[in-house]
C-alpha positions, 0 to 999 in steps of 0.5 A, a space after each residue: 481936243 483933248 487934255 491930261 490933267 489927271 488920271 481920270 481925264 482917261 478911260 480905263 479903255 483908252 489907259 488900256 489903248 495907251 499901254 498897246 502902243 505903249 509896248 510898241 514903243 518900247 524898242 525905241 526905234 525912231 519913227 515920224 509919227 509925229 514928224 513936223 509937230 512942235 511941242 512945248 515944255 514948261 518946267 517951273 519946277 525941278 525935273 530930271 526923269 519927266 522933262 527928260 522922257 517927254 523930250 526923248 519921246 517927244 524926238 522918237 517919235 520926230 517931234 521938235 522939242 522946244 523947251 522954255 527957259 524960266 529963268 529967263 522968261 517974261 514972267 521975270 519981267 512981270 508977265 502973267 502965267 496966263 499971258 505967257 501960255 496965250 502967247 506960246 499958243 498964238 505960235 501954234 505949238 501941238 502940245 504944251 507939257 507944263 510942271 508947276 508948284 501950284 495945284 490946279 495951274 495947269 488945268 486953269 490954262 485950258 481956256 488959253 490954248 488951242 493945243 492939248 496941256 499936259 500936266 507934268 505935276 502941279 503942287 501936292 495935287 497930281 502927276 498922272 503920266 507917273 502914275 500912268 507909267 507905274 500901273 503900266 509896270 505893275 500891269 506888265 509884271 503880273 500880265 495883266 491880273 491886276 485885280 485882287 492885288 495889294 499895294 503899300 504906298 510908303 512914306 510922305 504920302 500927304 505931300 506926294 503927287 505922285 501917291 495922289 494920282 495912284 491912289 485915284 488910278 489903282 482902285 480903277 484896276 482892281 487894286 487895293 491901296 494901303 497908305 503905310 507913313 507916320 502921323 506927320 505924312 498921313 493922308 487926311 482922309 479915310 477911304 484907305 487903309 492906313 498904317 504906321 510902319 512897313 512891317 505892318 502890313 508887308 506879309 500880305 502886299 504884292 507891291 510895295 511903292 516907296 516915295 521920297 520924303 518931300 522935304 522941299 515941302 516941309 516947313 519944320 523938321 519931323 524927325 531929328 535924322 534921316 536914319 530915324 525915319 528910315 529905321 521904320 519905312 526904309 525898304 531893305 533886302 531883310 524885307 525883299 527875302 521876307 516877302 515876294 513883293 514888287 518894288 517901285 519908287 517914281 525917284 529920286 531915291 534918297 538911298 538908305 533912307 527910301 530903299 537900302 543899296 542892295 535892295 535897290 540891286 534885287 531883281 524885283 526892284 523895278 526903278 529902272 524899268 519904269 524910268 524906261 517905261 515913262 519914256 514909252 507911256 509918255 511917246 503913246 500919251 503924246 501921239 493920243 493927244 496930238 493925233 487924237 
């Protein structure tokens, strides 16, 4: 049995196989590949894109989805997460998709289940399905020629689990990762090139990935206003016209803070295409892990 906790759980060959399956799911035609299978979703943090795309992907494949309302779950009565999952496992689901604010929690549940665990985001650590759909979007845009491409991940790279998964995954496909952030959001390592503002790197980049400022993960205020932050880190039409790069964002977008309104409308901005690709990628992952 295989789980997806981090992108390294899949080999490069497995990822390319997932991409091949995802292309076939982009037509969004219902099928019965997972007919009779039951997928449980456990989201202990807010989510629109990830939760919805998992549920739509599962239903497109013919599976049934059981979404646990964590607000009324037995954890409110004092039950531990491990007992909750063990009890769910006793009901014989075919996969459990979980998002939680605690780093490492999805991995810690593996010993309590007899079905695949899929990490839909844990704390500041990892968001593997987002990174895989981001890579798929890049891979398709450049027709598989990713070796030697350069990406700038811009914003709160310290707290973003999307940045964490992408900076580990993208180099496996030959993509050079550069991080752009103010001092307060800088990554606390030295294995990647880091810059202070987008204008320092934009002329050399093939891909720009803007991030949302993780305001809910901050205990203090770093900027007088979001407009102050945007001066150096918002991607604008001026940037789009200055250099021919692919523009991505994992969502939700803070308009005119992460990306300006007009830049979001640019043909090279693929934010909505990422959402579409997310359903196809998650469908391919569900197929792989459930059917084995």
